[in-house]
C-alpha positions as CSV (number, residue, x, y, z in Angstrom):
1,M,13.0,40.2,-104.4
2,T,15.9,37.8,-104.4
3,T,16.5,38.6,-100.8
4,Y,12.8,38.3,-99.9
5,L,12.6,34.9,-101.6
6,G,15.7,33.9,-99.9
7,N,14.4,34.8,-96.5
8,R,11.1,33.0,-97.1
9,L,13.0,30.0,-98.3
10,L,15.2,30.0,-95.2
11,S,12.2,30.4,-93.0
12,A,10.4,27.5,-94.7
13,L,13.5,25.4,-94.4
14,F,13.8,26.2,-90.7
15,A,10.1,25.5,-90.1
16,S,10.4,22.2,-92.0
17,S,13.5,21.3,-90.0
18,A,11.7,22.1,-86.8
19,L,8.7,20.0,-87.7
20,L,10.9,17.1,-88.7
21,W,12.9,17.4,-85.5
22,T,9.7,17.5,-83.5
23,A,8.2,14.6,-85.4
24,G,11.4,12.7,-85.0
25,F,11.4,13.4,-81.2
26,A,7.8,12.3,-80.9
27,E,8.6,9.1,-82.8
28,A,11.6,8.4,-80.6
29,K,9.6,8.6,-77.4
30,S,8.9,5.2,-76.0
31,V,5.9,4.1,-73.9
32,I,6.1,1.3,-71.5
33,H,3.1,-0.2,-69.7
34,V,3.5,-1.4,-66.1
35,M,0.9,-3.8,-64.6
36,H,0.7,-4.1,-60.8
37,Q,-1.4,-4.7,-57.8
38,G,-1.2,-3.5,-54.2
39,D,-3.1,-1.5,-51.6
40,P,-3.6,2.3,-52.0
41,G,-0.3,3.1,-50.3
42,W,1.8,0.9,-52.7
43,V,-0.2,2.1,-55.7
44,K,0.7,5.7,-54.8
45,A,4.3,4.7,-54.3
46,Y,4.5,3.1,-57.8
47,G,2.8,6.0,-59.4
48,D,5.2,8.5,-57.8
49,V,8.2,6.4,-59.0
50,A,6.8,6.5,-62.5
51,K,6.6,10.3,-62.4
52,R,10.2,10.6,-61.2
53,F,11.3,8.1,-63.9
54,E,9.7,10.2,-66.6
55,E,11.3,13.4,-65.3
56,A,14.7,11.6,-65.4
57,N,14.0,10.0,-68.8
58,P,11.9,12.4,-70.9
59,D,12.1,10.1,-73.9
60,I,10.1,7.4,-72.0
61,D,6.4,7.6,-70.9
62,V,5.1,5.2,-68.2
63,E,1.5,4.0,-68.2
64,M,0.6,2.3,-65.0
65,I,-2.1,-0.4,-65.2
66,Y,-3.7,-1.3,-61.8
67,A,-5.4,-4.7,-61.2
68,P,-6.9,-5.5,-57.8
69,H,-5.0,-8.1,-55.9
70,D,-7.9,-10.7,-55.8
71,A,-8.6,-10.3,-59.5
72,Y,-5.0,-10.0,-60.7
73,N,-4.8,-13.4,-62.4
74,E,-8.1,-12.9,-64.1
75,K,-6.9,-9.5,-65.5
76,F,-3.6,-11.0,-66.5
77,S,-5.4,-13.9,-68.3
78,A,-7.5,-11.3,-70.2
79,A,-4.3,-9.5,-71.3
80,V,-2.9,-12.8,-72.5
81,M,-6.1,-13.6,-74.5
82,A,-6.0,-10.1,-76.0
83,K,-2.3,-10.4,-76.8
84,Q,-1.8,-7.1,-74.9
85,L,0.7,-8.1,-72.2
86,P,2.3,-5.1,-70.5
87,D,6.0,-4.5,-70.8
88,V,6.6,-4.8,-67.1
89,M,4.4,-6.9,-64.9
90,E,4.2,-7.7,-61.2
91,L,3.7,-11.4,-60.6
92,D,3.4,-13.7,-57.6
93,A,6.6,-15.6,-57.4
94,P,5.2,-19.2,-57.4
95,F,3.5,-18.5,-60.7
96,L,6.8,-17.7,-62.4
97,A,7.4,-21.2,-63.7
98,N,4.0,-21.2,-65.3
99,Y,4.5,-17.8,-66.9
100,V,8.0,-18.7,-68.3
101,W,6.8,-22.1,-69.5
102,S,3.9,-20.4,-71.3
103,G,6.3,-18.0,-73.0
104,Y,5.1,-14.8,-71.2
105,L,8.5,-13.7,-69.7
106,Q,12.0,-13.0,-71.0
107,P,15.3,-13.2,-69.0
108,I,16.1,-10.0,-67.3
109,K,19.8,-10.2,-66.7
110,P,20.7,-8.3,-70.0
111,L,18.2,-5.6,-69.2
112,V,18.6,-4.7,-65.5
113,D,21.6,-2.9,-64.0
114,K,24.3,-5.3,-62.9
115,D,24.7,-3.6,-59.5
116,V,21.1,-4.3,-58.8
117,L,21.4,-7.9,-59.8
118,D,24.5,-8.3,-57.7
119,D,22.6,-6.9,-54.8
120,M,19.9,-9.7,-54.7
121,T,19.7,-12.0,-51.7
122,G,19.9,-15.8,-52.3
123,S,16.2,-16.1,-51.6
124,N,15.3,-13.3,-54.0
125,I,17.4,-15.0,-56.8
126,A,15.6,-18.3,-56.0
127,Q,12.1,-16.8,-56.3
128,G,12.9,-15.2,-59.7
129,T,14.8,-18.2,-61.3
130,Y,13.2,-20.7,-63.7
131,P,14.4,-24.2,-62.8
132,I,14.8,-25.5,-66.3
133,D,17.4,-23.0,-67.7
134,K,18.4,-21.5,-64.3
135,D,18.0,-18.0,-65.8
136,L,16.6,-15.1,-63.9
137,Y,13.2,-13.9,-65.1
138,A,12.1,-11.6,-62.2
139,I,13.4,-9.4,-59.4
140,G,12.0,-7.5,-56.4
141,L,13.0,-5.1,-53.7
142,T,11.4,-7.5,-51.2
143,D,10.8,-11.1,-50.2
144,S,8.6,-12.4,-47.5
145,S,8.1,-14.8,-44.6
146,V,5.6,-15.8,-42.0
147,V,6.4,-15.8,-38.3
148,L,4.6,-16.5,-35.0
149,Y,3.5,-13.4,-33.2
150,G,2.9,-13.7,-29.5
151,N,1.1,-11.6,-26.8
152,K,3.9,-11.3,-24.3
153,K,1.6,-10.8,-21.3
154,Y,-0.4,-14.0,-22.1
155,L,2.7,-16.1,-22.8
156,E,4.3,-15.1,-19.5
157,A,1.0,-15.9,-17.7
158,I,1.2,-19.5,-18.9
159,G,4.9,-19.8,-18.4
160,A,5.7,-20.3,-22.1
161,R,9.2,-20.5,-23.3
162,I,9.9,-17.7,-25.8
163,P,12.3,-18.8,-28.6
164,K,15.0,-16.4,-29.5
165,S,16.1,-17.9,-32.8
166,V,15.1,-20.3,-35.5
167,D,17.2,-23.1,-33.9
168,D,15.1,-22.6,-30.8
169,A,11.6,-22.9,-32.3
170,W,8.8,-24.6,-30.4
171,T,8.2,-28.3,-31.1
172,R,4.7,-29.5,-32.0
173,E,4.3,-30.8,-28.4
174,E,5.2,-27.4,-26.9
175,F,3.1,-25.5,-29.5
176,E,-0.1,-27.5,-28.9
177,G,0.5,-27.6,-25.2
178,Y,0.6,-23.8,-25.2
179,L,-2.5,-23.5,-27.4
180,E,-4.4,-25.6,-24.8
181,K,-3.2,-23.6,-21.9
182,L,-4.0,-20.3,-23.7
183,S,-7.5,-21.6,-24.4
184,K,-8.2,-21.7,-20.7
185,L,-6.5,-18.3,-19.8
186,E,-8.8,-15.5,-18.8
187,G,-9.0,-12.8,-21.5
188,V,-8.1,-15.1,-24.3
189,K,-11.0,-15.8,-26.7
190,W,-8.9,-17.7,-29.3
191,P,-5.4,-19.1,-28.7
192,I,-4.3,-18.3,-32.3
193,D,-5.2,-16.4,-35.4
194,T,-4.1,-18.2,-38.6
195,F,-5.6,-15.5,-40.7
196,R,-8.5,-17.5,-42.1
197,G,-10.0,-14.0,-42.5
198,Y,-7.9,-13.6,-45.7
199,G,-10.4,-16.0,-47.3
200,I,-10.2,-19.6,-48.5
201,K,-9.5,-18.7,-52.2
202,T,-6.4,-16.7,-51.7
203,E,-2.7,-17.7,-52.0
204,W,-2.4,-17.3,-48.3
205,I,-3.7,-20.8,-47.7
206,T,-0.9,-22.5,-49.7
207,Y,1.7,-19.9,-48.8
208,A,1.2,-20.0,-45.0
209,Y,-0.2,-23.5,-44.4
210,G,2.0,-25.4,-46.9
211,P,5.2,-25.1,-44.7
212,L,3.4,-26.8,-41.8
213,L,2.9,-29.8,-44.1
214,E,6.5,-29.8,-45.1
215,S,7.6,-29.5,-41.6
216,A,5.5,-32.5,-40.8
217,G,7.4,-34.5,-43.5
218,C,5.2,-34.2,-46.6
219,D,4.7,-31.8,-49.5
220,L,2.2,-30.5,-52.0
221,I,3.8,-32.6,-54.7
222,D,6.8,-34.9,-55.2
223,R,9.4,-32.4,-56.5
224,K,11.4,-34.9,-58.5
225,A,8.7,-37.1,-60.1
226,W,6.2,-34.1,-60.2
227,K,3.4,-36.4,-59.0
228,A,1.0,-35.4,-56.2
229,S,-0.6,-38.8,-55.5
230,G,1.4,-40.6,-52.9
231,T,2.7,-37.3,-51.5
232,L,-0.1,-34.8,-50.9
233,D,-2.4,-37.6,-49.8
234,S,0.3,-39.4,-47.8
235,Q,-0.2,-40.2,-44.1
236,A,2.1,-37.4,-43.1
237,C,0.0,-34.8,-44.9
238,V,-3.3,-36.4,-43.7
239,K,-2.0,-36.2,-40.1
240,A,-0.8,-32.6,-40.5
241,L,-4.2,-31.4,-41.9
242,T,-6.1,-33.4,-39.3
243,M,-4.0,-31.7,-36.7
244,M,-5.0,-28.3,-38.0
245,Q,-8.6,-29.5,-38.3
246,T,-8.5,-30.3,-34.6
247,W,-7.3,-26.8,-33.7
248,V,-10.4,-25.5,-35.5
249,K,-12.8,-28.0,-33.9
250,N,-11.4,-27.1,-30.5
251,G,-12.3,-23.5,-31.1
252,W,-8.6,-22.5,-30.8
253,V,-8.5,-20.6,-34.2
254,V,-10.0,-17.2,-35.0
255,P,-12.8,-18.0,-37.5
256,T,-13.0,-16.5,-41.0
257,S,-15.9,-14.3,-40.0
258,S,-13.9,-12.4,-37.3
259,G,-11.5,-10.7,-39.7
260,T,-7.8,-10.3,-39.5
261,N,-7.0,-8.0,-36.5
262,Q,-8.1,-10.1,-33.5
263,F,-4.5,-10.3,-32.3
264,Y,-4.3,-6.6,-31.5
265,A,-8.0,-5.6,-31.5
266,E,-9.5,-4.1,-28.3
267,G,-9.1,-6.6,-25.5
268,Q,-6.5,-8.5,-27.6
269,P,-8.7,-11.6,-27.8
270,A,-6.2,-13.7,-29.8
271,A,-3.0,-14.7,-28.0
272,L,-0.9,-15.8,-31.0
273,A,-0.9,-14.9,-34.7
274,M,0.7,-16.9,-37.5
275,G,1.1,-13.9,-39.7
276,G,3.2,-12.4,-42.5
277,H,6.1,-10.0,-41.9
278,W,3.8,-7.2,-43.1
279,F,1.5,-7.7,-40.1
280,Y,4.2,-6.5,-37.8
281,A,3.8,-2.8,-38.6
282,E,0.1,-2.6,-37.7
283,A,0.3,-5.0,-34.7
284,A,3.4,-3.4,-33.1
285,A,1.7,0.1,-33.5
286,A,-1.2,-1.2,-31.4
287,M,0.6,-3.5,-28.9
288,K,3.8,-1.6,-28.3
289,D,6.1,-3.7,-26.1
290,N,3.6,-6.4,-25.6
291,I,4.4,-8.2,-28.9
292,V,7.1,-10.9,-29.4
293,V,8.1,-12.3,-32.7
294,M,9.0,-16.0,-32.9
295,P,9.9,-18.6,-35.6
296,L,7.3,-20.9,-36.9
297,P,7.0,-24.1,-34.8
298,K,8.6,-27.3,-35.9
299,I,5.7,-29.8,-36.5
300,G,8.1,-32.6,-37.3
301,E,11.9,-33.0,-37.5
302,K,12.6,-29.7,-39.2
303,G,11.4,-26.2,-39.3
304,V,10.0,-24.8,-42.6
305,S,9.0,-21.3,-43.5
306,P,7.6,-19.8,-46.7
307,N,9.2,-17.3,-49.0
308,G,8.4,-15.6,-52.2
309,T,6.4,-12.4,-52.9
310,W,5.2,-10.2,-55.7
311,I,8.2,-9.5,-58.0
312,W,8.7,-7.8,-61.3
313,G,9.3,-9.4,-64.8
314,I,9.5,-8.1,-68.4
315,S,7.2,-9.7,-70.9
316,A,8.6,-11.6,-73.8
317,S,6.4,-9.6,-76.2
318,S,7.6,-6.2,-75.0
319,E,8.5,-3.8,-77.8
320,N,10.7,-1.8,-75.4
321,P,12.6,-4.2,-73.3
322,E,15.5,-1.9,-72.7
323,A,13.2,0.9,-71.4
324,A,11.4,-1.7,-69.3
325,G,14.7,-2.8,-67.7
326,K,15.7,0.8,-67.2
327,F,12.4,1.4,-65.3
328,L,13.0,-1.7,-63.1
329,S,16.5,-0.6,-62.2
330,F,15.2,2.9,-61.4
331,L,12.4,1.5,-59.3
332,L,14.6,-0.8,-57.2
333,K,17.1,2.1,-56.5
334,D,14.5,4.8,-55.8
335,K,15.1,6.2,-52.3
336,D,11.5,7.4,-51.7
337,Y,10.2,4.0,-52.8
338,R,12.5,2.3,-50.4
339,D,11.6,4.6,-47.6
340,Y,7.9,3.8,-48.1
341,A,8.7,0.1,-48.2
342,K,10.4,0.4,-44.8
343,T,7.3,2.0,-43.3
344,Q,5.5,-1.2,-44.3
345,S,8.1,-3.4,-42.5
346,A,9.0,-4.8,-46.0
347,Y,11.1,-7.9,-45.9
348,P,14.5,-7.3,-47.7
349,G,15.2,-8.9,-51.0
350,L,18.2,-6.8,-51.8
351,K,21.3,-6.8,-49.5
352,S,21.5,-3.0,-49.5
353,F,17.9,-2.7,-48.5
354,A,18.5,-5.2,-45.7
355,A,21.4,-2.9,-44.5
356,E,18.9,0.0,-44.4
357,S,16.3,-2.0,-42.5
358,P,17.0,-2.1,-38.7
359,L,13.8,-4.2,-38.2
360,Y,15.6,-7.2,-39.7
361,A,19.1,-6.6,-38.4
362,E,20.5,-8.7,-35.6
363,G,18.7,-7.7,-32.5
364,G,15.9,-6.2,-34.4
365,P,12.3,-7.2,-33.7
366,L,12.0,-9.1,-37.0
367,A,15.5,-10.5,-37.1
368,V,14.1,-14.0,-36.6
369,A,12.0,-13.6,-39.8
370,F,15.2,-12.8,-41.8
371,E,17.0,-15.7,-40.1
372,Q,14.3,-18.0,-41.4
373,A,15.2,-17.0,-45.0
374,S,18.6,-18.7,-44.8
375,K,17.7,-21.6,-42.5
376,T,14.1,-22.8,-43.1
377,A,12.7,-21.1,-46.2
378,V,11.3,-23.5,-48.8
379,A,9.8,-22.1,-52.1
380,R,6.5,-23.3,-53.3
381,P,6.8,-25.9,-56.0
382,P,8.4,-24.3,-59.1
383,H,6.3,-26.0,-61.7
384,P,4.0,-24.8,-64.5
385,A,1.2,-26.7,-62.9
386,Y,1.4,-24.5,-59.8
387,P,-1.9,-22.7,-60.5
388,T,-3.7,-26.1,-60.3
389,I,-1.6,-27.2,-57.3
390,T,-2.5,-24.2,-55.2
391,S,-6.2,-24.2,-56.3
392,A,-6.6,-27.9,-55.5
393,F,-4.9,-27.5,-52.1
394,M,-7.1,-24.5,-51.2
395,Q,-10.2,-26.5,-51.9
396,A,-9.0,-29.4,-49.8
397,V,-8.1,-27.2,-46.9
398,D,-11.6,-25.6,-47.1
399,K,-13.3,-29.0,-47.0
400,I,-11.1,-30.2,-44.1
401,F,-11.6,-27.0,-42.0
402,N,-15.3,-27.4,-42.5
403,G,-15.3,-30.9,-41.0
404,G,-14.5,-33.0,-44.2
405,D,-12.4,-36.1,-44.2
406,A,-8.7,-35.2,-44.6
407,Q,-7.7,-38.3,-46.5
408,E,-10.6,-38.0,-48.9
409,A,-10.0,-34.3,-49.5
410,L,-6.3,-34.6,-50.1
411,T,-6.7,-37.6,-52.4
412,A,-9.1,-35.7,-54.5
413,A,-6.7,-32.7,-54.7
414,A,-3.8,-35.0,-55.6
415,K,-5.8,-36.6,-58.4
416,K,-6.8,-33.1,-59.8
417,I,-3.1,-32.0,-59.9
418,D,-1.9,-35.2,-61.5
419,Q,-4.7,-35.0,-64.1
420,D,-3.7,-31.4,-65.0
421,I,-0.1,-32.5,-65.5
422,E,-1.2,-35.5,-67.6
423,D,-3.4,-33.3,-69.7
424,N,-0.4,-31.1,-70.5
425,A,1.8,-34.1,-71.4
426,G,3.9,-33.6,-68.2
427,Y,4.7,-29.9,-69.1
428,P,7.8,-30.8,-71.1
429,P,10.7,-30.6,-70.3
430,F,9.6,-30.8,-66.7
431,D,8.6,-34.4,-67.4
432,E,12.2,-35.2,-68.0
433,Q,13.3,-33.9,-64.5
434,Q,14.0,-36.6,-62.0
């Protein structure tokens, strides 16, 4: 009997220990939520990384939260209102200052592997840095740029000079002269596609068109006084937007209704395309050797190109910041993820990824795009008022492209931006920057 009781007691103790161990393991398992956007290919790539991460880290579960690109900010705002921010979030780089100022993000240097941080390009560091404390709040595998794609056959037909480097970019006079010649060339329906087909309410407007203003000698806002009136509605900006309005009036620009593939569609009706680096993969597949990649033209004294893309941050409210940082480090090193990014002609934001990307290496077809990052790239204004800045600018461009008065539209936009900054008491401590 003693032996029987003893065995039962031992069995019970073992069972209790097993239950306790199991319960303890369950309690120890962390869950991180990752919010992202992207087309189906990127969504699959992120999901596959999450599965590999879970296999390598069985104590951490990853729950992916997808938000459509065009509705991302609305879904993010809903998460803020519900106080349910994800642990890891993808964000568009120019919105970083607003997110940090609002208290949504935390510095990532203590959480992400040092070798990944040391691998960042200067432009990647710039897009993830908050200008007030100079700390890093976000990171990405990639960055971005916009270049001028050309139909080689058409350019040769009009005797156009084809720039080989950023230093060799077309001047405004050359650029507009070629547009006019192309408009008269047989086979060309539109001299240029500026991708109005992306829509007037997308970040593309500010991202791609803003650098033309800066090249012309103005800006979206005075970056020292943080005041738009006197800058966005200055004569330099009015002239630059009037210039683009003239291109539209002349019928030189692919209209919004014609979509985003007229550069390489059947018959190749558009001779030039002012497009993002991501456009290269689809255009080159269709046009083969008939595509040339050139720097953006210099509208004024200097060339300017955009940068910044969707990058990854860790929310300030995350209950598992170490696991979130571990996931980010894993993502950025993941070979299959990098391989997929290369198939999308992804623009390198990490030096090691650049070394793996022959498209951007010297002599590569997108080398001029990578050259722009170090010579002409200017980030969009890093200010908490950026959501208002870009929204007001988009509305102004829409009015101007539809025949509105450029001075009137830009003055209205500048007033709207300044009012937002005034309503927020200057977004301190940005009001102390001079």
